[in-house]
N, C-alpha and C positions, 0 to 999 in steps of 0.2 A: 570659580573659573569656568566650570561646566555650564553654568547658566549664561555666561557671556558667550560661550561658543554656540549654544543653542540659539541665542538671540542673533548673533552674527550670521549663522547659517540661514535663519529665516529671512534676514535682510538680503543676503546674497541671492537666495532663491527668488525673492521678489525683484531684485535688480536684474537678474538674468532673464526674466520672463519677456522683457522687451527685445532681446537680441537672440536668444537661443533657448527654445522650449525644452530641448533635451537636457541641456546643462542645468536649467532650472529644476527639472525633475531629479537630476543627480544631486543638486544642492538640497532639495527636500529630503532625499534619502539620507544624506549626511545628517541633516537636522533630526530626522526620525531616529537614526542610530544613536546620536548624542543624547536624545531624550530617554533612551532605554538603559541607562547606566552601563555604558560600554566598557568592555575589557580591553586589554592591550591590542588584541587582534582586530577588534572592531575599530579602535582608534587608528591603527595602521591602515585599515581599509578606507577609513575616512580621509586620511592623508593622501592615499593613492588616488582617490576619487577627486579630491581638490586639485591635485597635480594634473589630472586628466582634463578637468574643467579649464584650468589655466592654459594648457597646451592647445585647447580647442577654441579659445577666444580669438576673435578676429582682431585686426588692427583697428585703431580709431579711438576717438576721445571717450566715448561712452564705455568701450571695453577697458580703456585705461583706468577710468574711475572704478569700474567693477573690480579690476585687478587690485586696487588698493584695499577694497573690502575683502577680497579673496586672500590677499597676503596677510591681513590681520587675522583672519580665521585660521589660516595655515599655522601661524605663529602660536595661536591658542591651542590648537590641536597638538602641535609638536610639544608644547609645554605640558599638556596633559599626559602625553606619552612618556615624557621624561619623569614626571612626578609619579606616575602609576607603576613604574618599573619596580618590581619586587627584587630585593637583594638576593644574591645567590645563597643557597643553603651552606651553612658552615660545616 
């Protein structure tokens, strides 16, 4: 699943280059974080960054297509957060 997230983050960064360079850099930072075996805090930071990218996207058809990719990546990151949660100590 982590490999899928890394691949989606790279695709997202590439897609964003055409409409928002800053958002593209943010997506690259998410990709870099995912490549470094992230812990829960890093995954939460990725989720927050993806939400910020979503909030900053303009209206329009191209942005709508990018939102589809962004939503897919957000789902993968959220699944990673859910599966990485360690159970409380007994």
